[in-house]
DRENTORKOL-3810 file (N, C-alpha, C; in nm, 4 decimals):
REM DRENTORKOL-3810
@n.u->2.8842; n.v->18.9693; n.w->0.9615; ca.u->3.0282; ca.v->18.9860; ca.w->1.0131; c.u->3.0949; c.v->18.8715; c.w->1.0131
@n.u->3.2084; n.v->18.9040; n.w->0.9352; ca.u->3.2998; ca.v->18.7815; ca.w->0.9109; c.u->3.3376; c.v->18.7236; c.w->1.0232
@n.u->3.3962; n.v->18.6057; n.w->1.0556; ca.u->3.4001; ca.v->18.5245; ca.w->1.2025; c.u->3.5043; c.v->18.5752; c.w->1.2315
@n.u->3.6395; n.v->18.6394; n.w->1.1666; ca.u->3.7329; ca.v->18.7327; ca.w->1.2467; c.u->3.6943; c.v->18.8134; c.w->1.3031
@n.u->3.6256; n.v->18.8832; n.w->1.2244; ca.u->3.6207; ca.v->19.0325; ca.w->1.2980; c.u->3.4982; c.v->19.0076; c.w->1.4497
@n.u->3.4392; n.v->18.9095; n.w->1.4421; ca.u->3.3368; ca.v->18.8620; ca.w->1.5420; c.u->3.4592; c.v->18.8050; c.w->1.6590
@n.u->3.5336; n.v->18.7360; n.w->1.6226; ca.u->3.6477; ca.v->18.6642; ca.w->1.7437; c.u->3.7152; c.v->18.8215; c.w->1.7550
@n.u->3.7838; n.v->18.8913; n.w->1.7278; ca.u->3.8337; ca.v->19.0606; ca.w->1.7285; c.u->3.7293; c.v->19.1089; c.w->1.8353
@n.u->3.6135; n.v->19.0939; n.w->1.8116; ca.u->3.4928; ca.v->19.2265; ca.w->1.8964; c.u->3.4971; c.v->19.1326; c.w->2.0455
@n.u->3.5027; n.v->19.0317; n.w->2.0232; ca.u->3.4656; ca.v->18.9203; ca.w->2.1514; c.u->3.6212; c.v->18.9782; c.w->2.2313
@n.u->3.7146; n.v->18.9758; n.w->2.1886; ca.u->3.8708; ca.v->18.9991; ca.w->2.2681; c.u->3.8514; c.v->19.1500; c.w->2.3375
@n.u->3.7847; n.v->19.2660; n.w->2.2296; ca.u->3.7839; ca.v->19.3570; ca.w->2.2753; c.u->3.6947; c.v->19.3573; c.w->2.3881
@n.u->3.5735; n.v->19.3261; n.w->2.3498; ca.u->3.4382; ca.v->19.2962; ca.w->2.4525; c.u->3.4800; c.v->19.2624; c.w->2.5786
@n.u->3.5720; n.v->19.1410; n.w->2.6022; ca.u->3.6240; ca.v->19.0855; ca.w->2.7329; c.u->3.7315; c.v->19.1610; c.w->2.8041
@n.u->3.7793; n.v->19.2374; n.w->2.7404; ca.u->3.8576; ca.v->19.3325; ca.w->2.8077; c.u->3.7902; c.v->19.4449; c.w->2.8425
@n.u->3.7198; n.v->19.5086; n.w->2.7984; ca.u->3.6599; ca.v->19.6179; ca.w->2.8179; c.u->3.5404; c.v->19.5580; c.w->2.9236
@n.u->3.5255; n.v->19.4440; n.w->2.9565; ca.u->3.4308; ca.v->19.4035; ca.w->3.0679; c.u->3.5428; c.v->19.4002; c.w->3.1676
@n.u->3.6556; n.v->19.3949; n.w->3.1606; ca.u->3.7608; ca.v->19.3803; ca.w->3.2332; c.u->3.7240; c.v->19.2141; c.w->3.3180
@n.u->3.7021; n.v->19.1544; n.w->3.2225; ca.u->3.6713; ca.v->19.0050; ca.w->3.2852; c.u->3.8065; c.v->18.9573; c.w->3.2532
@n.u->3.8848; n.v->18.9238; n.w->3.3374; ca.u->4.0320; ca.v->18.8477; ca.w->3.2895; c.u->3.9914; c.v->18.7128; c.w->3.2543
@n.u->3.9322; n.v->18.6399; n.w->3.2963; ca.u->3.9219; ca.v->18.4979; ca.w->3.2411; c.u->3.8532; c.v->18.4984; c.w->3.1290
@n.u->3.7888; n.v->18.5833; n.w->3.0779; ca.u->3.7138; ca.v->18.5430; ca.w->2.9564; c.u->3.8340; c.v->18.5993; c.w->2.8647
@n.u->3.8948; n.v->18.7246; n.w->2.8991; ca.u->4.0323; ca.v->18.7700; ca.w->2.8350; c.u->4.0790; c.v->18.6783; c.w->2.7897
@n.u->4.1837; n.v->18.6317; n.w->2.8622; ca.u->4.2858; ca.v->18.5043; ca.w->2.8631; c.u->4.2374; c.v->18.4240; c.w->2.7934
@n.u->4.0929; n.v->18.3624; n.w->2.7986; ca.u->4.0609; ca.v->18.2522; ca.w->2.7410; c.u->4.0592; c.v->18.2610; c.w->2.5840
@n.u->4.0802; n.v->18.3828; n.w->2.5749; ca.u->4.0631; ca.v->18.4257; ca.w->2.4034; c.u->4.1928; c.v->18.3762; c.w->2.3241
@n.u->4.2842; n.v->18.3688; n.w->2.4077; ca.u->4.4443; ca.v->18.3027; ca.w->2.3720; c.u->4.4778; c.v->18.1644; c.w->2.4012
@n.u->4.5090; n.v->18.1274; n.w->2.2582; ca.u->4.5602; ca.v->17.9761; ca.w->2.2842; c.u->4.6867; c.v->18.0012; c.w->2.3948
@n.u->4.6756; n.v->17.8690; n.w->2.4361; ca.u->4.8403; ca.v->17.8149; ca.w->2.5028; c.u->4.9471; c.v->17.8500; c.w->2.4442
@n.u->5.0519; n.v->17.9096; n.w->2.4410; ca.u->5.1890; ca.v->17.9177; ca.w->2.3849; c.u->5.1533; c.v->18.0130; c.w->2.2934
@n.u->5.0075; n.v->18.0963; n.w->2.2703; ca.u->4.9982; ca.v->18.2181; ca.w->2.2094; c.u->5.1583; c.v->18.3338; c.w->2.1351
@n.u->5.1793; n.v->18.3736; n.w->2.0507; ca.u->5.2842; ca.v->18.4131; ca.w->1.9900; c.u->5.2487; c.v->18.5775; c.w->2.0343
@n.u->5.2119; n.v->18.6458; n.w->2.1718; ca.u->5.2160; ca.v->18.8082; ca.w->2.1944; c.u->5.2707; c.v->18.8886; c.w->2.2389
@n.u->5.2779; n.v->19.0168; n.w->2.1582; ca.u->5.3868; ca.v->19.1028; ca.w->2.1728; c.u->5.3001; c.v->19.2397; c.w->2.1723
@n.u->5.3470; n.v->19.3248; n.w->2.2760; ca.u->5.3025; ca.v->19.4366; ca.w->2.3504; c.u->5.4204; c.v->19.5248; c.w->2.3011
@n.u->5.3911; n.v->19.6588; n.w->2.3434; ca.u->5.4856; ca.v->19.7989; ca.w->2.3132; c.u->5.5831; c.v->19.7219; c.w->2.4297
@n.u->5.5118; n.v->19.7297; n.w->2.5536; ca.u->5.5840; ca.v->19.7397; ca.w->2.6827; c.u->5.6138; c.v->19.6060; c.w->2.7288
@n.u->5.5398; n.v->19.4878; n.w->2.6838; ca.u->5.5815; ca.v->19.3318; ca.w->2.6989; c.u->5.5987; c.v->19.2610; c.w->2.5848
@n.u->5.7071; n.v->19.2143; n.w->2.5333; ca.u->5.7394; ca.v->19.1222; ca.w->2.4071; c.u->5.6971; c.v->18.9600; c.w->2.4959
@n.u->5.6653; n.v->18.8739; n.w->2.4054; ca.u->5.5973; ca.v->18.7718; ca.w->2.4353; c.u->5.5627; c.v->18.7247; c.w->2.5604
@n.u->5.4861; n.v->18.7741; n.w->2.6136; ca.u->5.4129; ca.v->18.7194; ca.w->2.7517; c.u->5.3576; c.v->18.5560; c.w->2.7390
@n.u->5.4067; n.v->18.5227; n.w->2.8715; ca.u->5.3116; ca.v->18.4152; ca.w->2.8826; c.u->5.1743; c.v->18.4591; c.w->2.9588
@n.u->5.0957; n.v->18.3441; n.w->2.9911; ca.u->4.9450; ca.v->18.3878; ca.w->3.0239; c.u->4.9904; c.v->18.4349; c.w->3.1762
@n.u->5.0845; n.v->18.4429; n.w->3.2250; ca.u->5.1042; ca.v->18.4409; ca.w->3.3733; c.u->5.1480; c.v->18.6064; c.w->3.3726
@n.u->5.2244; n.v->18.6491; n.w->3.3010; ca.u->5.2412; ca.v->18.7933; ca.w->3.2584; c.u->5.1220; c.v->18.8370; c.w->3.1926
@n.u->5.0310; n.v->18.8126; n.w->3.0976; ca.u->4.9239; ca.v->18.9017; ca.w->3.0108; c.u->4.8577; c.v->18.8843; c.w->3.1950
@n.u->4.7924; n.v->18.8097; n.w->3.2652; ca.u->4.7327; ca.v->18.8302; ca.w->3.3708; c.u->4.7780; c.v->18.9693; c.w->3.4579
@n.u->4.9035; n.v->18.9512; n.w->3.4710; ca.u->4.9633; ca.v->19.0166; ca.w->3.5711; c.u->4.9384; c.v->19.1386; c.w->3.5153
@n.u->4.9995; n.v->19.1919; n.w->3.3727; ca.u->4.9503; ca.v->19.2972; ca.w->3.3172; c.u->4.8128; c.v->19.3771; c.w->3.3105
@n.u->4.7344; n.v->19.2893; n.w->3.2787; ca.u->4.5950; ca.v->19.3097; ca.w->3.2620; c.u->4.5126; c.v->19.3687; c.w->3.4230
@n.u->4.5595; n.v->19.3137; n.w->3.5300; ca.u->4.5347; ca.v->19.3661; ca.w->3.6660; c.u->4.6397; c.v->19.4947; c.w->3.6649
@n.u->4.7618; n.v->19.5092; n.w->3.6442; ca.u->4.8330; ca.v->19.6237; ca.w->3.6841; c.u->4.7684; c.v->19.7526; c.w->3.6153
@n.u->4.7665; n.v->19.7116; n.w->3.4931; ca.u->4.6794; ca.v->19.8564; ca.w->3.3909; c.u->4.5203; c.v->19.8563; c.w->3.5028
@n.u->4.5032; n.v->19.7357; n.w->3.4731; ca.u->4.3245; ca.v->19.7815; ca.w->3.5341; c.u->4.3430; c.v->19.8890; c.w->3.7016
@n.u->4.4363; n.v->19.8698; n.w->3.7357; ca.u->4.4446; ca.v->19.9023; ca.w->3.8747; c.u->4.4968; c.v->20.0659; c.w->3.8783
@n.u->4.5629; n.v->20.0783; n.w->3.7765; ca.u->4.6673; ca.v->20.2438; ca.w->3.7120; c.u->4.5340; c.v->20.3008; c.w->3.6295
@n.u->4.4396; n.v->20.2652; n.w->3.5782; ca.u->4.3829; ca.v->20.3141; ca.w->3.5051; c.u->4.2000; c.v->20.2284; c.w->3.5076
@n.u->4.1608; n.v->20.2331; n.w->3.6039; ca.u->4.0310; ca.v->20.1303; ca.w->3.6171; c.u->3.9256; c.v->20.1506; c.w->3.5014
@n.u->3.9088; n.v->20.2968; n.w->3.4396; ca.u->3.8110; ca.v->20.2978; ca.w->3.3545; c.u->3.8547; c.v->20.2950; c.w->3.2267
@n.u->3.9689; n.v->20.2299; n.w->3.2219; ca.u->4.0775; ca.v->20.1822; ca.w->3.0602; c.u->3.9718; c.v->20.1246; c.w->2.9890
@n.u->3.9288; n.v->20.1709; n.w->2.8453; ca.u->3.8538; ca.v->20.0628; ca.w->2.7865; c.u->3.9237; c.v->20.1093; c.w->2.6531
@n.u->3.8711; n.v->19.9971; n.w->2.5374; ca.u->3.9140; ca.v->20.0075; ca.w->2.3791; c.u->3.8019; c.v->20.0785; c.w->2.2908
@n.u->3.7988; n.v->20.1715; n.w->2.3002; ca.u->3.7209; ca.v->20.2815; ca.w->2.2074; c.u->3.7471; c.v->20.2318; c.w->2.0310
@n.u->3.6650; n.v->20.1520; n.w->1.9660; ca.u->3.7134; ca.v->20.0914; ca.w->1.8609; c.u->3.6643; c.v->20.1806; c.w->1.7468
@n.u->3.7470; n.v->20.2023; n.w->1.6319; ca.u->3.7354; ca.v->20.2804; ca.w->1.5182; c.u->3.6851; c.v->20.1921; c.w->1.4184
@n.u->3.7614; n.v->20.0808; n.w->1.4261; ca.u->3.6910; ca.v->19.9930; ca.w->1.2997; c.u->3.8042; c.v->19.8486; c.w->1.3463
@n.u->3.7170; n.v->19.7220; n.w->1.2790; ca.u->3.7809; ca.v->19.6047; ca.w->1.2965; c.u->3.7758; c.v->19.5654; c.w->1.1357
@n.u->3.9183; n.v->19.5274; n.w->1.0748; ca.u->3.9174; ca.v->19.4685; ca.w->0.9417; c.u->3.9712; c.v->19.3490; c.w->0.9246
@n.u->3.8947; n.v->19.2518; n.w->0.8932; ca.u->3.9205; ca.v->19.1139; ca.w->0.8555; c.u->4.0624; c.v->19.1015; c.w->0.7856
@n.u->4.1428; n.v->19.0149; n.w->0.7830; ca.u->4.2606; ca.v->18.9783; ca.w->0.7146; c.u->4.2486; c.v->18.8367; c.w->0.6927
@n.u->4.3368; n.v->18.7796; n.w->0.6198; ca.u->4.3449; ca.v->18.6166; ca.w->0.5741; c.u->4.3505; c.v->18.5139; c.w->0.6975
@n.u->4.3908; n.v->18.5661; n.w->0.8124; ca.u->4.4398; ca.v->18.4859; ca.w->0.9175; c.u->4.3310; c.v->18.5423; c.w->1.0706
@n.u->4.2903; n.v->18.6764; n.w->1.0511; ca.u->4.2670; ca.v->18.7017; ca.w->1.1317; c.u->4.2053; c.v->18.8524; c.w->1.1258
@n.u->4.2003; n.v->18.9580; n.w->1.2361; ca.u->4.1769; ca.v->19.0737; ca.w->1.2438; c.u->4.2335; c.v->19.1967; c.w->1.3119
@n.u->4.2363; n.v->19.3343; n.w->1.2138; ca.u->4.2971; ca.v->19.4172; ca.w->1.2638; c.u->4.1918; c.v->19.5082; c.w->1.3560
@n.u->4.2391; n.v->19.5217; n.w->1.4832; ca.u->4.1581; ca.v->19.6339; ca.w->1.5635; c.u->4.2396; c.v->19.7879; c.w->1.5387
@n.u->4.1893; n.v->19.8989; n.w->1.5168; ca.u->4.2222; ca.v->20.0280; ca.w->1.5468; c.u->4.1276; c.v->20.0923; c.w->1.6230
@n.u->4.2131; n.v->20.1582; n.w->1.7151; ca.u->4.1121; ca.v->20.1882; ca.w->1.8249; c.u->4.1880; c.v->20.2986; c.w->1.9072
@n.u->4.1204; n.v->20.3617; n.w->2.0173; ca.u->4.1903; ca.v->20.4222; ca.w->2.1176; c.u->4.1663; c.v->20.3731; c.w->2.2522
@n.u->4.3001; n.v->20.3768; n.w->2.2895; ca.u->4.2554; ca.v->20.3250; ca.w->2.4528; c.u->4.2608; c.v->20.4452; c.w->2.5437
@n.u->4.0929; n.v->20.4303; n.w->2.5838; ca.u->4.1037; ca.v->20.5663; ca.w->2.7257; c.u->4.0732; c.v->20.5289; c.w->2.8624
@n.u->4.1375; n.v->20.6301; n.w->2.9198; ca.u->4.0816; ca.v->20.5630; ca.w->3.1034; c.u->4.1450; c.v->20.7045; c.w->3.1415
@n.u->4.1359; n.v->20.7090; n.w->3.2909; ca.u->4.2043; ca.v->20.7829; ca.w->3.3743; c.u->4.2963; c.v->20.7475; c.w->3.4497
@n.u->4.4144; n.v->20.7925; n.w->3.5223; ca.u->4.5115; ca.v->20.7438; ca.w->3.5612; c.u->4.5199; c.v->20.7732; c.w->3.7110
@n.u->4.4507; n.v->20.6890; n.w->3.7742; ca.u->4.4157; ca.v->20.7332; ca.w->3.9184; c.u->4.5317; c.v->20.6035; c.w->4.0034
@n.u->4.5896; n.v->20.5245; n.w->3.9482; ca.u->4.6970; ca.v->20.4699; ca.w->4.0254; c.u->4.8262; c.v->20.4212; c.w->3.9641
@n.u->4.9111; n.v->20.3785; n.w->4.0494; ca.u->5.0612; ca.v->20.3487; ca.w->4.0210; c.u->5.0403; c.v->20.3228; c.w->3.8726
@n.u->5.1306; n.v->20.3453; n.w->3.7249; ca.u->5.1621; ca.v->20.3035; ca.w->3.6572; c.u->5.3465; c.v->20.3210; c.w->3.6058
@n.u->5.3941; n.v->20.1993; n.w->3.5758; ca.u->5.5189; ca.v->20.1957; ca.w->3.5012; c.u->5.6044; c.v->20.2946; c.w->3.6656
@n.u->5.5471; n.v->20.2483; n.w->3.7381; ca.u->5.6300; ca.v->20.2920; ca.w->3.8376; c.u->5.5870; c.v->20.4375; c.w->3.8592
@n.u->5.5400; n.v->20.5290; n.w->3.8171; ca.u->5.5015; ca.v->20.6419; ca.w->3.8585; c.u->5.3804; c.v->20.6769; c.w->3.9084
@n.u->5.3870; n.v->20.7474; n.w->4.0104; ca.u->5.2295; ca.v->20.8319; ca.w->4.0881; c.u->5.1459; c.v->20.7917; c.w->4.0000
@n.u->5.0478; n.v->20.8175; n.w->4.0707; ca.u->4.8842; ca.v->20.8676; ca.w->3.9783; c.u->4.8946; c.v->20.9969; c.w->3.9539
@n.u->4.8228; n.v->21.0121; n.w->3.8251; ca.u->4.8677; ca.v->21.1677; ca.w->3.7625; c.u->4.6974; c.v->21.2194; c.w->3.7385
@n.u->4.5891; n.v->21.1334; n.w->3.7972; ca.u->4.4654; ca.v->21.1644; ca.w->3.7754; c.u->4.4328; c.v->21.2251; c.w->3.6232
@n.u->4.5423; n.v->21.1950; n.w->3.4966; ca.u->4.5236; ca.v->21.2921; ca.w->3.4139; c.u->4.4250; c.v->21.1653; c.w->3.2913
@n.u->4.3260; n.v->21.2477; n.w->3.2143; ca.u->4.2530; ca.v->21.1418; ca.w->3.1213; c.u->4.3517; c.v->21.0989; c.w->3.0125
@n.u->4.3749; n.v->20.9944; n.w->2.9646; ca.u->4.4390; ca.v->20.9508; ca.w->2.8584; c.u->4.3609; c.v->20.8920; c.w->2.7317
@n.u->4.4306; n.v->20.9224; n.w->2.5976; ca.u->4.4171; ca.v->20.8459; ca.w->2.5155; c.u->4.5065; c.v->20.8169; c.w->2.4012
@n.u->4.5346; n.v->20.6992; n.w->2.3829; ca.u->4.6019; ca.v->20.6542; ca.w->2.3206; c.u->4.5969; c.v->20.5678; c.w->2.1778
@n.u->4.5998; n.v->20.6085; n.w->2.0556; ca.u->4.5873; ca.v->20.5226; ca.w->1.9424; c.u->4.6836; c.v->20.4306; c.w->1.9174
@n.u->4.5640; n.v->20.2811; n.w->1.8979; ca.u->4.6618; ca.v->20.2002; ca.w->1.9068; c.u->4.5659; c.v->20.0851; c.w->1.7841
@n.u->4.6617; n.v->19.9890; n.w->1.7087; ca.u->4.6399; ca.v->19.8896; ca.w->1.6062; c.u->4.6814; c.v->19.7539; c.w->1.7134
@n.u->4.5965; n.v->19.6924; n.w->1.7084; ca.u->4.6075; ca.v->19.5201; ca.w->1.7550; c.u->4.6155; c.v->19.4606; c.w->1.6186
@n.u->4.6720; n.v->19.3318; n.w->1.6125; ca.u->4.6527; ca.v->19.2668; ca.w->1.4959; c.u->4.6568; c.v->19.1165; c.w->1.5188
@n.u->4.5515; n.v->19.0698; n.w->1.5218; ca.u->4.5141; ca.v->18.8966; ca.w->1.5798; c.u->4.5266; c.v->18.8305; c.w->1.4372
@n.u->4.5705; n.v->18.7067; n.w->1.4744; ca.u->4.5699; ca.v->18.5708; ca.w->1.4141; c.u->4.4974; c.v->18.4759; c.w->1.4980
@n.u->4.4203; n.v->18.4201; n.w->1.4350; ca.u->4.3434; ca.v->18.3271; ca.w->1.5021; c.u->4.3556; c.v->18.2009; c.w->1.4366
@n.u->4.3119; n.v->18.0823; n.w->1.4904; ca.u->4.3162; ca.v->17.9302; ca.w->1.4849; c.u->4.2013; c.v->17.8388; c.w->1.5819
@n.u->4.1259; n.v->17.7799; n.w->1.5090; ca.u->4.0261; ca.v->17.7279; ca.w->1.6585; c.u->3.9289; c.v->17.8625; c.w->1.7012
@n.u->3.9110; n.v->17.9476; n.w->1.6709; ca.u->3.8489; ca.v->18.0598; ca.w->1.7597; c.u->3.9251; c.v->18.0942; c.w->1.8939
@n.u->4.0727; n.v->18.0741; n.w->1.8700; ca.u->4.1630; ca.v->18.1155; ca.w->1.9763; c.u->4.2660; c.v->18.2612; c.w->1.9033
@n.u->4.3160; n.v->18.3349; n.w->1.9639; ca.u->4.4464; ca.v->18.4283; ca.w->1.9400; c.u->4.5426; c.v->18.3310; c.w->1.9471
@n.u->4.6305; n.v->18.3097; n.w->1.8243; ca.u->4.7559; ca.v->18.2509; ca.w->1.8198; c.u->4.8599; c.v->18.3501; c.w->1.8200
@n.u->4.8354; n.v->18.4218; n.w->1.7809; ca.u->4.9497; ca.v->18.5673; ca.w->1.7242; c.u->4.8716; c.v->18.7137; c.w->1.7463
@n.u->4.9267; n.v->18.8031; n.w->1.8380; ca.u->4.9045; ca.v->18.9262; ca.w->1.8515; c.u->4.9637; c.v->19.0192; c.w->1.8387
@n.u->4.9904; n.v->19.1223; n.w->1.7705; ca.u->5.0636; ca.v->19.2525; ca.w->1.7772; c.u->4.9931; c.v->19.3733; c.w->1.8154
@n.u->5.0714; n.v->19.4530; n.w->1.9050; ca.u->4.9754; ca.v->19.5762; ca.w->1.9360; c.u->5.0424; c.v->19.6810; c.w->1.9133
@n.u->5.0222; n.v->19.7882; n.w->1.8305; ca.u->5.1131; ca.v->19.8949; ca.w->1.8020; c.u->5.0628; c.v->19.9871; c.w->1.8167
@n.u->5.1315; n.v->20.0799; n.w->1.8969; ca.u->5.1086; ca.v->20.2228; ca.w->1.9599; c.u->5.2152; c.v->20.3156; c.w->2.0235
@n.u->5.2074; n.v->20.4386; n.w->2.0155; ca.u->5.3654; ca.v->20.4976; ca.w->2.0553; c.u->5.3285; c.v->20.5836; c.w->2.1850
@n.u->5.4230; n.v->20.4646; n.w->2.2985; ca.u->5.3944; ca.v->20.5101; ca.w->2.4325; c.u->5.4421; c.v->20.6532; c.w->2.4590
@n.u->5.5162; n.v->20.7269; n.w->2.3541; ca.u->5.5389; ca.v->20.8924; ca.w->2.4053; c.u->5.4233; c.v->20.9249; c.w->2.4133
@n.u->5.3387; n.v->20.9003; n.w->2.2784; ca.u->5.2278; ca.v->20.9917; ca.w->2.3314; c.u->5.1956; c.v->20.9707; c.w->2.5222
@n.u->5.1817; n.v->20.8491; n.w->2.5239; ca.u->5.1031; ca.v->20.8098; ca.w->2.6753; c.u->5.2105; c.v->20.9055; c.w->2.7737
@n.u->5.3328; n.v->20.8784; n.w->2.7776; ca.u->5.4015; ca.v->20.9628; ca.w->2.8666; c.u->5.3840; c.v->21.0982; c.w->2.8469
@n.u->5.3861; n.v->21.1647; n.w->2.7438; ca.u->5.3326; ca.v->21.2908; ca.w->2.7444; c.u->5.2168; c.v->21.3199; c.w->2.7824
@n.u->5.1235; n.v->21.2380; n.w->2.7603; ca.u->4.9699; ca.v->21.2673; ca.w->2.8385; c.u->4.9919; c.v->21.2548; c.w->2.9686
@n.u->5.0654; n.v->21.1641; n.w->3.0539; ca.u->5.1014; ca.v->21.1437; ca.w->3.1769; c.u->5.1747; c.v->21.2767; c.w->3.2258
@n.u->5.2389; n.v->21.3166; n.w->3.1603; ca.u->5.3357; ca.v->21.4065; ca.w->3.1867; c.u->5.2345; c.v->21.5601; c.w->3.1682
@n.u->5.1301; n.v->21.5435; n.w->3.1229; ca.u->5.0456; ca.v->21.6868; ca.w->3.1037; c.u->5.1269; c.v->21.8071; c.w->2.9788
@n.u->5.1769; n.v->21.7421; n.w->2.9056; ca.u->5.2726; ca.v->21.8230; ca.w->2.7734; c.u->5.1388; c.v->21.8011; c.w->2.6705
END
């Protein structure tokens, strides 16, 4: 398995285990990170979002379809799954199961994420929360 694929899998595994220290530890200081709902977060914002999401969707996990190595890193295609049992984006819990397709693109240097882009369609998430 190529090095970048292993590193991307470590990021996914740390997230799925809900180990915030291991997850944040995969990111270099000053990493350039953009999520659909949070652009260019710093480490504190990433930690806060990690906890907020886990409180809203305690069983959330990335169900990986594939990881593909790139020149500088890896792309992870996955479906984020879980049940919304806590407040999310200021909305009360819906107790609905969610399945949100996502693509994460990671660039690595010295074993750490230096750049990440996450692509997903939050309209799908909102439709699932509304029960549409």
